[in-house]
C-alpha positions as MATLAB code, in Angstrom:
seq = 'XXXXXXXXXXXXXXXXXXXXXXXXXXXXXXXXXXXXXXXXXXXXXXXXXXXXXXXXXXXXXXXXXXXXXXXXXXXXXXXXXXXXXXXXXXXXXXXXXXXXXXXXXXXXXXXXXXXXXXXXXXXXXXXXXXXXXXXXXXXXXXXXXXXXXXXXXXXXXXXXXXXXXXXXXXXXXXXXXXXXXXXXXXXXXXXXXXXXXXXXXXXXXXXXXXXXXXXXXXXXXXXXXXXXXXXXXXXXXXXXXXXXXXXXXXXXXXXXXXXXXXXXXXXXX';
ca = [
     -11.028    1.354    5.593;
      -9.166    4.608    5.122;
      -5.742    4.712    3.522;
      -4.711    7.717    5.525;
      -5.986    9.163    8.780;
      -8.064   12.075    7.469;
     -11.551   13.346    8.287;
     -14.353   13.101    5.715;
     -14.198   15.712    3.038;
     -17.007   17.134    0.899;
     -17.066   19.627   -1.892;
     -20.086   21.387   -3.475;
     -18.236   24.156   -5.271;
     -18.090   24.045   -9.086;
     -14.824   25.897   -8.840;
     -13.222   22.790   -7.339;
     -13.593   20.800  -10.570;
     -10.205   22.096  -11.735;
      -8.624   20.150   -8.869;
     -10.009   16.775   -9.933;
     -11.001   14.734  -12.987;
     -13.949   12.478  -13.570;
     -12.771    8.901  -14.388;
     -14.684    5.715  -15.154;
     -14.545    2.415  -13.371;
     -13.160   -0.256  -15.791;
     -12.725   -3.250  -13.464;
     -13.978   -4.415   -9.992;
     -12.655   -7.512   -8.229;
     -13.980   -8.672   -4.886;
     -11.480  -10.681   -2.925;
     -14.073  -11.191   -0.164;
     -17.584   -9.776    0.317;
     -16.102   -6.674    1.893;
     -12.628   -6.455    0.372;
     -12.274   -5.159   -3.208;
      -9.946   -3.734   -5.669;
     -10.976   -1.513   -8.627;
      -9.482    0.177  -11.623;
     -10.340    3.479  -13.249;
      -9.348    5.314  -16.315;
      -6.376    7.666  -15.966;
      -6.214   11.362  -16.835;
      -3.355   11.795  -19.267;
      -1.511   14.288  -17.052;
      -1.984   12.410  -13.800;
       1.428   11.797  -12.177;
       2.413    9.981   -8.950;
       5.356    8.314   -7.264;
       4.884    4.583   -6.123;
       3.776    4.788   -2.558;
       1.630    7.924   -2.933;
      -2.080    8.213   -2.355;
      -4.827   10.048   -4.126;
      -8.203   11.329   -2.942;
     -11.249    9.728   -4.489;
     -14.765   11.243   -4.557;
     -18.140    9.412   -4.840;
     -21.714   10.446   -4.603;
     -23.817   13.216   -6.160;
     -21.687   15.726   -8.102;
     -22.717   18.564   -5.766;
     -22.055   16.575   -2.643;
     -19.063   14.329   -3.137;
     -17.663   12.291   -0.288;
     -13.895   12.089   -0.392;
     -11.450    9.509    0.919;
      -7.712    9.050    0.440;
      -6.516    5.663   -1.015;
      -3.063    4.593   -1.935;
      -2.346    3.762   -5.570;
      -1.801    0.060   -6.321;
      -1.057    0.476  -10.039;
       2.336    1.062  -11.517;
       3.317    4.648  -12.310;
       3.442    3.755  -16.017;
       0.060    1.967  -16.218;
      -2.635    3.558  -18.334;
      -5.141    2.972  -15.471;
      -5.447    3.601  -11.779;
      -5.974    0.818   -9.304;
      -6.948    0.939   -5.586;
      -7.810   -1.562   -2.945;
     -10.376   -0.990   -0.194;
     -12.428   -2.403    2.607;
     -16.112   -1.712    2.921;
     -16.834   -0.220    6.397;
     -20.353   -0.712    7.703;
     -22.135    2.651    7.906;
     -19.273    4.488    6.217;
     -20.415    7.320    4.019;
     -17.797    6.477    1.318;
     -18.194    2.745    1.743;
     -22.002    2.977    1.037;
     -21.236    4.604   -2.301;
     -18.378    2.171   -2.960;
     -20.538   -0.832   -2.433;
     -22.848    0.384   -5.221;
     -19.980    0.976   -7.675;
     -20.279   -0.818  -11.030;
     -18.081   -1.005  -14.137;
     -18.812    2.081  -16.185;
     -19.686    4.319  -13.159;
     -17.975    7.662  -12.667;
     -15.549    8.442   -9.776;
     -13.707   11.701   -9.059;
      -9.904   11.541   -8.728;
      -8.100   14.515   -7.352;
      -5.231   15.566   -9.599;
      -2.679   16.043   -6.801;
      -1.043   13.067   -5.006;
       0.421   12.930   -1.571;
       2.349   10.800    0.940;
       5.806   10.068    2.300;
       5.802    6.291    1.919;
       8.285    6.360   -0.948;
      11.798    4.997   -1.357;
      12.969    8.537   -2.028;
      12.381    9.273    1.681;
      14.921    6.580    2.676;
      18.675    6.616    2.813;
      20.243    4.257    0.277;
      20.393    0.711    1.423;
      20.779   -2.870    0.429;
      17.570   -4.614    1.564;
      14.056   -3.096    1.365;
      11.539   -4.534    3.882;
       7.872   -3.847    3.221;
       5.663   -4.721    6.174;
       1.918   -4.510    5.708;
      -1.266   -5.416    7.313;
      -4.605   -5.655    5.494;
      -5.020   -3.158    2.683;
      -1.707   -1.559    3.709;
      -0.156   -3.870    1.039;
      -1.608   -1.501   -1.649;
       1.287    1.030   -1.972;
       3.820   -1.817   -1.825;
       2.325   -3.407   -4.956;
       2.935   -0.115   -6.734;
       6.477   -0.007   -5.474;
       7.110   -3.597   -6.542;
       5.815   -2.761  -10.015;
       8.538   -0.147  -10.381;
      11.658   -1.524  -12.199;
      13.803    1.163  -10.560;
      13.364   -0.506   -7.156;
      14.627   -3.765   -8.504;
      17.919   -2.133   -9.387;
      18.213    0.081   -6.313;
      18.165   -2.862   -3.925;
      19.531   -6.408   -3.664;
      16.596   -7.794   -1.674;
      12.971   -6.913   -1.705;
      11.051   -8.505    1.166;
       7.317   -8.271    1.307;
       5.507   -9.326    4.508;
       1.689   -9.200    4.370;
      -0.315   -9.892    7.595;
      -3.980  -10.562    7.511;
      -6.572  -12.308    9.660;
      -7.829  -14.906    7.101;
      -6.220  -16.459    4.082;
      -8.854  -15.084    1.729;
      -7.562  -11.604    2.534;
      -4.120  -12.256    0.962;
      -4.721   -9.861   -1.918;
      -2.304   -9.983   -4.881;
      -0.664  -13.106   -3.541;
      -0.416  -14.754   -6.940;
       0.838  -11.591   -8.630;
       3.586  -11.080   -6.096;
       4.748  -14.700   -6.474;
       4.850  -14.197  -10.315;
       6.709  -10.944  -10.429;
      10.223  -12.405  -10.477;
       9.406  -14.323  -13.624;
       8.070  -11.290  -15.556;
      10.368  -10.094  -18.323;
      10.473   -6.675  -16.779;
      12.122   -7.990  -13.614;
      13.670  -11.348  -14.732;
      17.224  -10.012  -15.015;
      16.917   -7.407  -12.296;
      19.553   -7.021   -9.539;
      17.083   -7.674   -6.650;
      15.701  -10.886   -5.401;
      12.126  -10.905   -4.133;
      10.918  -12.658   -0.956;
       7.207  -12.828   -0.128;
       6.119  -13.793    3.383;
       2.314  -14.105    4.025;
       1.153  -14.128    7.600;
      -2.354  -15.415    8.435;
      -3.214  -14.903   12.144;
      -6.561  -16.617   12.503;
      -6.669  -19.577   10.152;
      -4.745  -22.510   11.600;
      -1.988  -23.908    9.357;
      -2.615  -21.357    6.517;
       0.936  -20.021    6.745;
       4.132  -20.866    8.600;
       3.978  -17.619   10.562;
       0.691  -16.638   12.260;
       1.505  -14.086   14.948;
       1.370  -10.253   14.930;
       4.188   -8.524   13.061;
       5.590   -6.709   16.059;
       6.040  -10.001   17.928;
       7.488  -11.719   14.908;
      10.054   -8.990   14.662;
      10.726   -8.880   18.391;
      11.530  -12.544   18.724;
      13.455  -12.998   15.525;
      11.037  -15.238   13.713;
      10.491  -12.698   10.842;
      14.177  -12.519   10.095;
      14.574  -16.266   10.402;
      11.777  -16.778    7.881;
      13.365  -14.320    5.448;
      16.813  -15.773    6.141;
      18.225  -12.253    6.368;
      18.730   -9.849    9.306;
      17.242   -6.498    9.779;
      20.100   -4.055   10.416;
      19.994   -0.205   10.296;
      23.344   -0.139    8.431;
      21.845   -1.697    5.332;
      18.107   -2.516    5.808;
      15.392   -0.067    4.963;
      11.948   -0.645    6.395;
       8.640    0.646    5.231;
       5.500   -0.094    7.252;
       1.877    0.377    6.222;
      -1.007   -0.833    8.282;
      -3.150   -0.247   11.346;
      -1.917    2.505   13.825;
      -1.149    0.126   16.696;
       0.952   -2.156   14.592;
       2.831    0.866   13.160;
       3.460    2.230   16.591;
       4.828   -0.940   18.022;
       7.101   -1.522   14.926;
       8.361    2.037   15.169;
       9.324    1.502   18.810;
      11.039   -1.839   18.069;
      12.980   -0.523   15.074;
      14.014    2.617   17.008;
      15.781    0.367   19.602;
      17.740   -1.166   16.730;
      18.997    2.264   15.590;
      16.449    3.023   12.858;
      15.061    6.532   12.466;
      12.553    8.276   10.231;
      13.723   10.963    7.763;
      14.304   14.441    9.053;
      14.972   17.592    7.110;
      18.453   17.161    5.709;
      18.807   13.603    7.052;
      17.380   10.635    5.246;
      16.181    7.819    7.575;
      16.057    4.095    7.547;
      12.281    3.648    8.060;
       9.055    5.113    6.815;
       5.447    4.667    7.970;
       1.840    5.110    6.709;
      -1.160    4.396    8.821;
      -4.302    2.705    7.586;
      -7.653    2.608    9.290;
];
């Protein structure tokens, strides 16, 4: 599964080495046989904003396969963390499936993306709507103490097909009790949505439908209003398209040059 809709990228030029660093894998965790998160060492000068993505390279040094993945780790962590799905037949996935602790992985020095709170107008409530591995950038945002002071409510909604795919569920639930966030201004709400396992969660429908009929707001016990709500969406393109249309009818807009908006999107494949 790709974090961003980009074509496969390869590099065989030694001159490109100044654009990326070689890191080592320090931890691998399989949530399911095809869903994993992994950590790498971090180049001391590597910088990113929560919500950004980085390009990772795997394979022979003279024929690296590159893919973009959002950063899950906090901007202050001494490691980098990513979450990924193994795609059958995928050139990057084939390499990723063989990855072991201690193996090398290339990490491009530059970071990219517009799924950051800096892209939004100031607001009261921050909604983070994710499907699948689209949760990744929101974990990084939740690990940023600044967001807990910028908003009064942080609402994370994670939609998956099966309950085993609810990555970081325990970590999200425990965040409010961490010393770093215990006295913060914001209150955190976590709403898991499992669509194919009966009875796994209170909500089990697609996110656009849950928003359209009001069940999502009812579950969170707070309305979504363009005057004070800010919405970030990260997930499959169809979900993102439908949510964009629904939110637009409520007066939400994406940022334009010189005009900060109330919603931001990133598409995952």
